[in-house]
Each structure stands twice: as structure tokens, then as C-alpha cells.
C-alpha positions as CSV (number, residue, x, y, z in Angstrom):
1,M,172.9,201.1,180.9
2,N,172.7,204.0,183.3
3,W,175.6,206.3,182.5
4,R,177.0,208.2,185.5
5,L,179.5,211.0,185.8
6,P,183.0,209.8,186.9
7,P,184.2,211.0,190.3
8,T,186.4,213.8,189.0
9,A,183.6,215.2,186.8
10,A,181.2,214.9,189.7
11,F,183.6,216.9,191.9
12,L,184.0,219.5,189.3
13,L,180.3,219.8,189.0
14,L,179.9,220.2,192.7
15,A,182.6,223.0,192.7
16,S,180.8,224.7,189.8
17,L,177.6,224.7,191.8
18,T,179.3,226.6,194.7
19,V,180.6,229.1,192.1
20,S,177.2,229.6,190.3
21,F,175.2,229.9,193.6
22,L,177.5,232.5,195.0
23,A,177.9,234.2,191.7
24,G,174.1,234.5,191.5
25,S,174.0,236.0,195.0
26,S,176.5,238.7,194.1
27,A,175.1,239.4,190.6
28,P,172.6,242.1,191.8
29,T,175.5,244.1,193.4
30,P,176.4,246.1,190.1
31,L,172.6,246.6,189.5
32,Y,171.9,248.5,192.7
33,G,172.8,251.7,191.1
34,V,170.5,251.0,188.2
35,Y,167.6,250.1,190.6
36,M,168.2,253.2,192.6
37,A,168.0,255.3,189.4
38,E,165.0,253.6,188.0
39,W,163.0,252.9,191.2
40,G,164.2,255.5,193.6
41,L,165.8,252.9,195.9
42,T,167.4,254.5,199.1
43,P,170.7,253.2,200.6
44,L,168.5,251.7,203.4
45,M,166.5,249.8,200.9
46,V,169.7,248.4,199.2
47,T,171.1,247.1,202.5
48,V,167.8,245.5,203.4
49,I,167.6,243.9,200.0
50,F,171.2,242.6,200.7
51,G,170.5,241.6,204.3
52,I,167.2,239.8,203.6
53,Y,169.2,237.3,201.5
54,A,171.5,236.6,204.3
55,L,168.4,236.1,206.6
56,A,166.9,233.6,204.1
57,V,170.1,231.7,203.8
58,L,170.2,231.5,207.6
59,V,166.6,230.1,207.8
60,A,167.4,227.5,205.2
61,L,170.6,226.4,206.9
62,L,168.7,226.0,210.1
63,V,165.9,224.0,208.5
64,A,167.5,222.1,205.7
65,G,171.1,222.3,206.5
66,R,171.3,218.6,207.6
67,L,168.8,217.3,205.1
68,S,171.4,215.9,202.7
69,D,173.0,213.9,205.4
70,H,169.8,211.9,205.5
71,L,168.2,212.2,202.1
72,G,171.4,212.2,200.1
73,R,173.4,215.0,198.4
74,R,172.0,214.5,194.8
75,P,168.2,215.1,195.4
76,V,168.7,218.1,197.6
77,L,171.0,219.8,195.1
78,L,168.9,218.9,192.1
79,V,165.8,220.6,193.6
80,A,167.9,223.6,194.8
81,T,169.5,224.1,191.4
82,L,166.2,224.1,189.6
83,A,164.8,226.4,192.2
84,Q,167.6,228.8,191.5
85,A,166.7,228.8,187.8
86,V,163.2,229.8,188.8
87,T,164.5,232.5,191.1
88,M,166.3,234.0,188.1
89,I,163.0,234.4,186.4
90,V,161.6,236.2,189.5
91,F,164.6,238.6,189.4
92,M,164.1,239.2,185.7
93,T,160.4,240.0,186.0
94,A,160.7,242.2,189.2
95,T,159.4,245.7,188.6
96,S,159.7,247.0,192.2
97,V,161.4,246.7,195.6
98,T,158.9,244.0,196.5
99,G,159.8,241.9,193.5
100,L,163.5,242.1,194.4
101,L,162.8,241.2,198.0
102,V,160.9,238.1,196.9
103,A,163.7,237.1,194.5
104,R,166.3,237.6,197.2
105,V,164.4,235.6,199.8
106,L,163.9,232.7,197.2
107,Q,167.7,233.0,196.3
108,G,168.7,232.8,199.9
109,L,166.4,229.8,200.7
110,T,167.8,227.7,197.8
111,T,171.4,228.8,198.5
112,G,171.1,227.9,202.2
113,A,169.6,224.5,201.4
114,A,172.4,223.7,198.9
115,L,175.5,225.0,200.6
116,G,176.0,222.2,203.2
117,A,175.2,219.5,200.6
118,I,177.7,220.8,198.1
119,G,180.5,221.2,200.5
120,A,179.9,217.8,202.1
121,G,179.6,216.2,198.7
122,M,183.0,217.5,197.6
123,I,184.6,216.2,200.9
124,D,182.9,212.9,200.4
125,L,184.6,212.6,197.0
126,D,188.0,213.8,198.0
127,K,188.7,215.0,201.6
128,T,191.9,217.0,200.9
129,R,190.7,218.7,197.6
130,G,187.2,219.1,199.0
131,T,188.3,221.0,202.0
132,V,190.3,223.4,199.8
133,A,187.4,223.7,197.2
134,N,185.0,224.6,200.1
135,A,187.2,227.6,200.8
136,V,188.2,228.7,197.3
137,A,184.9,228.2,195.5
138,P,182.9,230.8,197.4
139,P,185.2,233.8,196.8
140,F,185.7,232.9,193.2
141,G,181.9,232.5,192.9
142,T,181.3,235.9,194.4
143,A,184.1,237.4,192.1
144,T,182.5,235.9,189.0
145,G,179.0,237.2,189.8
146,A,180.2,240.7,190.5
147,I,182.3,241.0,187.3
148,V,180.0,239.2,184.9
149,A,177.1,241.2,186.0
150,G,179.1,244.4,185.8
151,V,180.2,243.7,182.3
152,L,176.7,242.7,181.1
153,V,175.1,245.7,182.7
154,Q,177.7,248.2,181.5
155,F,178.0,247.1,177.9
156,L,175.0,245.1,176.8
157,P,171.3,245.8,176.5
158,F,168.5,244.8,178.8
159,P,170.6,245.5,182.0
160,T,168.0,244.2,184.5
161,H,167.3,241.1,182.4
162,L,170.2,239.7,180.6
163,V,172.4,238.8,183.5
164,Y,169.5,236.7,185.0
165,V,168.9,235.0,181.8
166,V,172.6,233.9,181.7
167,F,172.6,232.6,185.2
168,G,169.3,230.8,184.6
169,L,170.7,228.9,181.8
170,V,173.8,227.9,183.8
171,F,171.5,226.6,186.6
172,I,169.5,224.5,184.1
173,L,172.7,223.0,182.6
174,Q,174.0,222.1,186.0
175,S,170.7,220.4,187.0
176,L,171.1,218.3,183.9
177,G,174.6,217.3,185.1
178,L,173.2,216.4,188.5
179,V,170.8,213.9,186.9
180,F,173.8,211.8,185.9
181,M,175.8,212.2,189.2
182,T,176.0,209.3,191.6
183,D,175.2,210.2,195.2
184,S,178.3,210.1,197.4
185,I,176.3,208.8,200.5
186,A,173.5,206.4,201.0
187,P,170.1,207.7,202.2
188,R,169.3,206.9,205.8
189,G,166.3,207.4,208.2
190,G,165.4,210.6,210.1
191,V,164.7,212.8,207.1
192,L,161.7,214.6,208.8
193,A,163.6,214.9,212.1
194,S,166.5,216.5,210.3
195,L,164.2,219.4,209.3
196,K,163.8,220.4,213.0
197,P,166.2,223.3,213.6
198,K,169.1,221.9,215.6
199,L,172.6,223.4,216.3
200,A,174.2,220.4,217.9
201,L,177.8,220.0,217.1
202,P,179.8,216.7,217.1
203,R,182.0,216.8,220.2
204,A,185.2,216.6,218.1
205,T,184.3,219.9,216.2
206,R,183.4,222.1,219.2
207,E,186.8,223.4,220.3
208,P,187.9,223.9,216.6
209,L,184.8,225.9,215.8
210,L,185.2,228.0,218.9
211,L,188.7,228.9,217.7
212,A,187.5,229.7,214.2
213,T,184.4,231.8,215.0
214,P,186.1,235.2,215.5
215,V,187.8,234.8,212.1
216,L,184.5,233.7,210.5
217,I,182.7,236.8,211.8
218,A,185.5,239.1,210.7
219,V,185.9,237.9,207.1
220,W,182.1,237.7,206.4
221,A,181.5,241.1,207.9
222,L,184.0,242.2,205.4
223,A,181.9,240.5,202.7
224,G,178.8,242.3,204.0
225,F,180.7,245.6,203.9
226,Y,181.6,245.2,200.2
227,G,178.4,243.6,199.1
228,A,176.2,246.4,200.6
229,L,178.3,249.5,200.6
230,S,181.0,249.3,197.9
231,P,178.8,250.5,195.0
232,L,177.8,253.6,197.1
233,L,181.4,254.3,198.2
234,V,182.8,253.9,194.6
235,K,180.1,256.1,193.3
236,G,180.9,258.8,195.9
237,M,184.6,258.7,195.1
238,L,184.2,258.8,191.3
239,G,181.2,261.0,191.2
240,V,179.6,258.7,188.6
241,N,177.2,255.7,188.7
242,T,179.2,253.0,186.8
243,P,177.9,249.5,187.2
244,L,181.2,247.8,186.2
245,I,183.3,249.8,188.6
246,G,180.7,249.3,191.3
247,G,180.9,245.5,190.9
248,L,184.7,245.6,190.5
249,A,185.3,246.3,194.2
250,L,183.6,243.1,195.3
251,F,185.4,241.3,192.4
252,V,188.8,242.4,193.7
253,V,188.1,241.3,197.3
254,A,186.7,238.0,196.2
255,T,189.4,237.3,193.5
256,F,192.3,238.0,195.9
257,G,190.5,235.9,198.5
258,G,190.3,232.9,196.0
259,L,194.0,233.4,195.0
260,S,195.2,233.4,198.6
261,V,193.4,230.1,199.2
262,L,195.2,228.5,196.2
263,V,198.6,230.0,197.0
264,L,198.5,229.2,200.7
265,Q,196.6,225.9,200.7
266,H,199.5,223.9,202.1
267,R,200.1,226.1,205.1
268,E,198.8,225.0,208.5
269,A,195.3,226.0,209.3
270,K,196.3,228.1,212.3
271,D,198.8,230.0,210.2
272,M,196.1,230.7,207.7
273,M,193.8,232.1,210.3
274,M,196.6,234.4,211.7
275,L,197.6,235.6,208.3
276,G,194.0,236.2,207.4
277,A,193.2,238.3,210.5
278,A,196.5,240.4,210.1
279,S,195.7,241.0,206.4
280,L,192.2,242.0,207.3
281,I,193.5,244.6,209.7
282,V,195.9,246.2,207.3
283,G,193.6,246.0,204.3
284,V,190.6,247.5,206.0
285,A,192.7,250.2,207.6
286,V,194.0,251.2,204.1
287,T,190.4,251.1,202.7
288,A,189.1,253.3,205.5
289,V,191.8,255.9,204.9
290,A,191.1,255.8,201.2
291,V,187.4,256.4,201.7
292,S,188.1,259.4,203.9
293,E,190.6,260.9,201.3
294,A,188.4,259.9,198.3
295,S,191.3,257.9,196.8
296,I,189.9,255.3,194.5
297,A,193.4,253.8,193.9
298,F,194.1,253.2,197.5
299,F,190.6,251.9,198.0
300,F,191.4,249.1,195.5
301,V,194.9,248.5,197.1
302,G,193.2,248.1,200.4
303,S,190.6,245.8,198.9
304,M,193.3,243.6,197.5
305,I,194.9,243.1,200.9
306,A,191.6,242.7,202.6
307,G,190.7,240.0,200.0
308,V,193.8,238.1,201.0
309,G,192.6,238.2,204.6
310,F,189.1,237.0,203.5
311,G,190.4,233.9,201.6
312,A,193.2,233.0,204.1
313,G,190.9,233.5,207.1
314,F,188.0,231.5,205.7
315,Q,190.2,228.7,204.5
316,G,191.9,228.5,207.8
317,A,188.6,228.4,209.6
318,V,187.1,225.7,207.4
319,R,190.2,223.5,207.6
320,T,190.3,223.9,211.4
321,V,186.7,222.5,211.8
322,V,185.5,220.3,209.0
323,P,188.2,217.5,209.0
324,F,187.0,216.5,212.5
325,A,183.4,215.7,211.2
326,A,182.3,212.2,210.2
327,P,180.8,211.8,206.7
328,H,177.2,211.9,207.9
329,E,178.0,215.0,210.0
330,R,179.6,217.1,207.4
331,A,176.7,218.9,205.8
332,G,175.4,219.8,209.4
333,V,178.8,221.1,210.5
334,L,179.2,223.1,207.2
335,S,175.8,224.6,207.8
336,I,176.6,225.8,211.2
337,I,179.8,227.4,209.8
338,F,177.6,229.2,207.1
339,I,175.1,230.2,209.8
340,I,177.8,232.0,211.7
341,S,179.1,233.5,208.4
342,Y,175.7,234.8,207.1
343,I,174.7,236.3,210.5
344,A,178.1,238.1,210.4
345,M,177.5,239.2,206.8
346,G,173.8,240.3,207.1
347,V,173.4,241.9,210.4
348,P,176.1,244.6,210.1
349,A,175.1,245.5,206.5
350,V,171.5,246.2,207.6
351,A,172.7,248.2,210.5
352,A,174.9,250.2,208.2
353,G,171.9,250.9,205.9
354,W,169.9,252.1,209.0
355,M,172.8,254.5,210.0
356,I,173.0,255.9,206.5
357,A,169.2,256.4,206.4
358,R,169.4,258.2,209.8
359,H,172.5,260.3,209.3
360,G,173.0,260.4,205.5
361,N,176.8,260.0,205.9
362,V,178.0,257.1,203.8
363,V,181.7,257.8,204.5
364,A,181.3,257.9,208.4
365,T,179.2,254.8,208.3
366,A,181.9,253.0,206.3
367,Q,184.6,254.0,208.6
368,L,182.7,252.8,211.6
369,F,182.0,249.5,209.8
370,A,185.8,249.2,209.0
371,A,186.6,249.9,212.7
372,A,184.4,247.1,213.8
373,I,185.9,244.6,211.2
374,M,189.4,245.6,212.4
375,A,188.4,245.1,216.0
376,L,187.0,241.6,215.2
377,A,190.1,240.7,213.2
378,G,192.3,241.9,216.0
379,T,190.4,239.7,218.5
380,A,190.8,236.7,216.2
381,L,194.5,237.4,215.7
382,L,195.1,237.7,219.5
383,A,193.2,234.5,220.2
384,S,195.2,232.6,217.6
385,V,198.5,233.9,218.9
386,L,197.7,233.1,222.6
387,R,196.5,229.6,221.6
388,A,199.7,229.0,219.6
389,A,201.7,230.2,222.6
390,T,199.8,228.0,224.9
391,Q,200.4,224.9,222.7
392,R,204.1,225.6,222.6
393,V,204.3,225.8,226.4
394,S,202.3,222.6,226.6
395,R,204.7,220.8,224.3
396,V,207.8,222.0,226.2
397,A,206.2,221.0,229.5
398,G,205.3,217.7,228.2
């Protein structure tokens, strides 16, 4: 008899995949200071290493984002999870910037191939819980990677190896779980055609995605800000290179993002996006002032508020769009959401690295980055307020 995971266990396995994939992507953040000390990495190199991951995710989403809608969720996830385990070996054996770049590209490709399939699989199993999990798992995954890596690097031996061994073992265990998972959709034709990059959206999701895009750009630009620059900013404010504290900034943002999703999950999607945009404006403003005054305490206070904005904004955006997609459209729609998100995360981060390399002023670059995020969040908030006002007028007129 072929034993299979019950639906609840399968759902939890899929959610854990999102956590581990995103945790793996944030794990190198506390290590950037170590790499800079050992290999002489510059701030520009750090942001390129960060940005090339986002570019690789983008490529995979374009090519393989719809693959699981045709091939099935399980085979795509099994291959991607095993490939992540191999990627951890590449990280562990890297001895130069080139090795890190190769590892980040592989990590981005496998993550991009898996994200849409994981998210769609959770919604297949439970539409309500799946939509919430799609918003809460990424920030908790990012938080987990940042803090686990920070602790391992700070307090245990083999700082550039042990963290990757731990995550590699996690991916192997998860791949074993996938062997026993029943696929949530039946395979269908068009597998090769699905590999052709295509950004066509189902008609029902077009207007909701247009409304959600400013919020997506703002919240993931924030993720790029913390992923690429927070270790440098914390180092500058404290005057020491501490891996745990360097990873703690990203952990705080991601944790408060995840908590805001859980606390506010029953609010309307439009309210979530408005709250997210407003929290981003306030939190990033506090962070920008803290950076200029070299106040580590206010930096983390601003990070908490901005984290609420990340979680609320992202959940509101996902809940605005995904429920309108049919089962065999969900992976494709989620892939487009993540394409927008990773462009917003990667491009500004690399631009910030270029500015630091040219002018050498990390604080001024961070303040400019913060101003851009606040402008994006303000645009999103204004658009949400105007749309809500228009809907009220239409209801009164009707």
C-alpha cells in the first residue's frame, strides 16, 4: 500500500518549504561581514551578490513559473528542493566571490522555480489558509534564515560552512516528505509550451494586480534595503562587525511582518494594503532619522514599524489578486506577483551598491533609498484611498 501524507500534513510541508527556501536566501546576510573581512569584498560586491539572486529568481519565474500548472506541483518541488540541497554544498565550498555568485544564481533559479508551485499548492489544499500562508511564510522564512545564520556564525565554529550544512539537511528531509505527498492537481498537456516566457494574466486578476503593484514594489524595495544594506548600517552605527546584530535587523523586519499577517489576517485586503503603506512611511522615516543620528535603538524601532508595513502590505496585495485565479492559473499568477516583487527588491539594491562604490557614503545612500521607499508607499496609499473613495461614491450613486 502506498502511504501518503494527509492533507493537513501536506499543507504544513508546503508551508515549511516556503520558510526554508526564503530562510536559505537570507542566510548569507549575516555572513557578508565575514566575507568582507576574509575576501576583501566591497559594498558594491555585496549588493551585486544580493542582486544577482533576485535576477536569477526572476529568470526562473519567467521560464518555470507556470510549469507546475501543467506538470503538477510535486515533481517540480521535489527537483527544486533537492537542487537547493546541492546549492548549499556550493555555498559551503565557495572560496571566492565567484563561488558565491554561482551559489546565489543556483539558489535564485531553484527558488524561482518553486515559489509559484508552493503557493499554488497551498491554495489548492485550502484556499483561505493557503492565501494567508502565502503572505505569512515568506517573512517568517526570511526572519528564520537571518537569525539562525546570525547565531551559528556568532557562536559556533566553521562560520562559512555550518549554516549551509544545517539548511542542506533540512532540504533533504523536506524532499523525503515530498516523495509521500499526493499532488494537488492532475498533470495536463502543454508542459514545453509553459516554459516559454509569458506574462499573460487571467482577465479577472488584471485590475486587482494593477491596484496591488505599488504596494508590492514598496514592500519588496524595503526587503532589498535591509537584505543588502542593513549589515553595513548596523556596523557603522555600532562600530563593530557583529554577524548576529547584522542579521538581527532583517530578522526584526521579517518577524514583525509575519506577526502583522497573523494578527490582521481577518481584515479586508484593501485595509491591509492601506495600513501597510502607512506603516512603511512611518517606519522608514524613523529608520532614516536613526541612521543619520547613528541611533541603533531608533533604527530597530523603525524596523519594527516598517516590518508591520511589509507584512500587512504584502498580505493585502496577495489577497487582492490570487483569489480571482482559477486552480490551473494560480502558479502563473503567483509567479507574476513574485516577478514584480523581486525586480523591486533587486534593482534598487544593486543601484545602492553602485552609489556606495562611487561616493563611499553609506548613510547618504540609505537615506536616498529610504526616501524612494516612502515615495512608493505614499503613492500606494494615495491610490488605495482614492479607489476606496471612488467605490463609496459608486455605491451611493447606485
